[in-house]
N, C-alpha and C positions, 0 to 999 in steps of 0.2 A: 629052336630053329626059327629063323625069321620068315617073314611073309614071302621073301624071294627065294626061299629054300636053302639059304646058306646058314650054317651053324655059327652061333656066337660063342666066343670063348667064355668059359665060366669065370666069375670074379675070383681074384687071387685071395686065398685065405689070409686073414689077419688075426693076430692075437695068439697064434700058435707059439710064437717065440717072444711074446711081450709086445708092448706098444710100438717098438721100433722095428719089429720084424726080425731082430737078431737076438741071440742069447747074450744078455748083459747082466749087470749087477742088480737089476730091479726084479728079475724073475717074472712070473706070469701074473702076479697080483700087484706089481708096482712097489712092493716092500723090499727090504734088504735081503740079499741072498744068504743062504746058510753060511757061506764062507765069511761074509762080512759080519754076521752076527757072532760067529765063533771068534773072530778077531777082537770084537768089542768086549766079549766076555773074558777073553784071555787077558786083555789089557786091564780090565777091572780087577781081575784076580791078582795080577801082578802088583797093581797099585795097593790093593788091600794087604797083600803079603808084605810089601815094603813098609806100610804103616804099622802093621803088627810087629814086624821085626824092629822098627825104630822104637815102638812103645816098649817092647821087651828090653831093648838095649838101655833106654833111658831109665826104666824102672830098676834095672840091674845096677847101673851106675849110682843112682840115688840110694839104693839099698847099701851099696858099698860105702858111700859117704856116711850114712847113718851108722853103720857098724864101726867105721873109723872114728867118728865122733864119740860113739859110746865107749870104745876102747880107750880113747884119750881121756875121757872122764874118769875111768877106773884107774888108770895108771899114773896120772899126774895130780898133784895137789901140793900140800905143804911139804911132803916128801914123796919122791918118785918110787913107785913099786914096779919092778920089771913085769913085762907081760907074762912071762913064764910063771912068776909067783902069783899073779892074778888068776891065771888059769888053774893053778894048783889049789888056790884057795876056793875057787868056785867049785872045784871037784871034791872038796872036803878036806884038803890038806892045809898047809901053811901054819905059821905060829899064831899065837893068840892075838898079838898086836896087829898082824896083817889081816886076820879074820875080822877083827873089830872094825878096822878102817874100811875094808872092802864091803863086808856084809852088812854092817850097821850104818855106815856113813855114806859111802859113794854109790853102792849098788842101788839102794832104794831111790836116791835122788836122780841117778841116771835113768832108771826105768820110768820114774815119774815124768821126767823131761821128755822122754820118748813118747809116752802115751799122751801127755798133754799136747805136744806138738802135732801128733797124728790126729787127735780128736779135733783140734782147732782147724788143721789144714783140710780135713775132709768136710767139716761143717761149712767152712767158707766156700769150698768148691761147690757144694750142693746149693747153697744160697745164691751164689753168683751165676751158676749155670741155670738154675730154675727161673730166677727172676731176670736173667739176661741184663744184669747191671753190675759193673765192677765195684760199685760202692756197697753192694748188698753183702755185708759180712756181719757176724753177730756182734762185733764190738762197735759197729757203726749204727746198726738199726735197733740198739737198745737191749738186746738179749743179755749181753754181758753185764750191762748196767742193772738189769733186773736181778740177776744172780748176786751182784755186789750189794745192792740195796737190801735184799733179803738177808744176806749173810751179816751185814753190819748191824741191822736191826736185831737179828737173832743173838748176836754175840754181845752187843752193848746194852740192849734193853732186856732181853730174856736170859742172858748169861749162858747161852748154849755154846758147845764146843764139840770137836771131834766129829763123829759120824752124824750126829743130829744137825750140826752146823752144815755139813755137806748136803744133807737131805733138804734143808731149808733153802740153800743156795740153788740147788737143782729145781726145786719147786718154783722159786722166784723166776728163774729163766723160762720155765715152761709157761707160767702165767703171763709173763711179759710177752713172750712170743704169741700166745693166743690173743692177747689184747691188741697187739700190733696187727695181726691178721684180720681180726674182726673190724677194727677201725679203718683199715685200708680197703676193705671189701666194698666194691661198687659194681655189682653184677659181674664180678671177676676181680682179678688181682693185677694191678699195674706195678711193675718193678719200681718206677720212680715214686709213685704214691706210697708204696710200702716203705721205701727208704725214708721219705720225708716224715711219715707218721712215726717210724721207729726213732729217727733223730729227735723228734719232739718228745716222745715218751722217755727216751734215754736221758735227755736234758732234765726233765722233771725228776726222774729218779736220782740223778746226780745231785740235784738240789736237796732232796731228802737226805741223802748220805752226808752232805756237807752240814746240814742242820743238826743231825744226830751227833756228828763228830764235834761240833762246837759246843754241844751241851754235855759232853762226856769228859771223863778224867783225862789229863794230859797223856798219861802212860797208855791208856786204852786207845786214845785217838791216834797216838803214834804207831801202835801195833796195827790198828785198822788201816792207817795210811800206807804202811809197808805192805799189807796184804792187797790193798787196792792197786798198788803199783804192779803187782804180779811178781811173786817171789817163790823160789824153791829153797830158800835158806831154812835150815832146820827141819826139812821134810824127812819123814821116816816111813817105815812099813805101815804104820797106822793110817797114813795119808794115801799110800799106794793101793792097798787092797780094795777099798771102795771104788776107786777109779778103775782098777783092773776088772772088777766084777761087772761094772756098768759097761765098760768098753767091749768086753767079750760079747755082750748081748747087742749093743747098739751099732758097733762097726759093721758086722755082717748084715744087720737089718737095714742100715743106711745104704749099703751097696745093693742089697736086694730091692729096696724100694726105688732106687735110682735107675733101674732097668728101663723105666718109662721116660727118663729124662731126655733122651734124644728126640722122642716124639713131641714132648712138651716144649722143647726149644723151638719147634716150628710154629708155635702158636696154638691157642686153645682149639680153634676150629679145625686146623689141620690135624692136630692130635686126636680130636674126637672122630674125624673122618678115618683115621687109621685104626680106630677101635680102642684107643686108650681111654681109661676112666680118669678124666682130667682132674676133677676135684679130689677124688679119692687118692690118686697118685700124688697130687701136689701136697695135700695135707699130710700124707705119710712121710714124704721127703722132708717137709718143713718141721714136722714133729721130731724126726730122727736128728736132723741138723741142730735144732734147738736144744734137744737133750744132750747131744755131744758137747755143744758149747757150754751148757750149764754144768755138765759133769767135769769138764776141764777147769772151768772157773772155780768150782767148789774145791778142787784139789790144789790149785796153785794161784788162785786169784785171776783177775782179768788180764792175762798176759797180752799186752796190746799188739795189734797189727799182724799177728801170726796168721789168723784166718783171713786177713785182708790181702797179704802179699803172697802167700803160698800158692793159691790157684793161678794167678797170672804168671808166676815163674814156671809152674808146671805146664801151662798152656803154651808158653813161648818155647819150651823144650820140645813140645809135641804139637806143632801147628796143625790145625785141621783135624784134631782127634777129639773134639768135643770138650767135655768138662774136665777130663783127665783126673778122675777122682783118686785113684790109688797113687799116682805120682804126686798129687797135691798133699796127700797124707804123709808121704815120704819126705817131701820138701818141708812140711811143717815140723816133722820130727827132727830132721837135720838142723833146721833153723833154731829150734829151742835148745837142742843139745849144744850147738856151737855158741849160742848166745849165753847159755848158762856157764859154759866154760870160760867165755870172755868175762862174764860178770864176776867170776871167782878170781880171775887173775889179772884183770885190767888194771886195777888199783892195788898195789902190794899191801897186804895186811887188812884189806877191806873186801867184804863180799857184797857186791851190789845186787839189788833185785834184778832178776832176769828181764822184767818188763822194761827197764830202762834201756837195755841193749836192743831189744826188739823194736822199741819206739824209735831209736836212732836209725834203724833200718827202714821202718815203715813210714815214718812221718815225711821224709823226702819223697817217697813214692806217692803218697797221698797228694802232696803239693804238685808234683809233676802231673798226676792224673787230672787234678782240678784245672791246672793251667792248660793242659791239652784239650779238655772238654770245653774250656772257655774259647780257645782258638777255633775249635770246630764249630761252636755255636755262632761265632762271628763270620763263619764262612772261610776261615783260614785252615 
């Protein structure tokens, strides 16, 4: 009440309906309303489901391509075997000639191509995703060169062969990978620095291989050169079982270790802030990827460019889906199966090393990638 005895109107309440005095989308605290939050979550769920559906579709198509290439490898050759006879032979039937061709010649080679491609594809995807560099693949950063150098030294100097030679090649890949990592370490790992160090080490190891070959017998040098090209010619079950035993262990381990990959792709500081064990996870992934590359190299030689081109193909099929590890492995398997089929039938009467065909695919991509990087570096 005022001094003159008249009452003054109380002030109108504010804030009961938000800052504007009316019920709107901001609510009482200025934040989004429950309806807006629900719409945003629903949109996010729809986008995620579409991504998962596309991932499943692409993986299914790639798996069908792998199965088709695998079937093609079993049914065609110097003489064609109908698919029904192939299936009957795999089930334990068929005549003696068909059993020999399928079970002793074509099946181990096709299975070897499938596993070699899968190991190389997954290895390349882990390297490129972890280091965030399209050049970071085992055949570029020296891992395959380490396995090759160890295998050539073991076969030509020590006279090893078979399982012992495969073990030496795997050890060479692991030692080379460890050396590259240690030399590239500068309070952390930079993708470009690791690639440059790996290229330098790989070049040095290639020089060692060349020197050993020039000091060896012509026949031994020719066999070593064929292996260094990457070949599945003459492969049998004795080459398949060591690769299969290692792949059964390493493929799941690589996928398990790569659960931290999305966080590490954000950078070390961001990954650490999200609770990731940065160095532990990085070392685990690099060790698995290096071992996969060494295992595949020990079985078929350094089949060029499979680990290099498989991840980009998979990522283009699944844009925005990260490293695409499983699709990369499927692309690698399909690539080696189809390349080996082409190597067997491209030149009538001659079986080419599979590495020649994969190099015909990968070398142009490498040149395109370098040219594109050069244009970007110049601001183009």
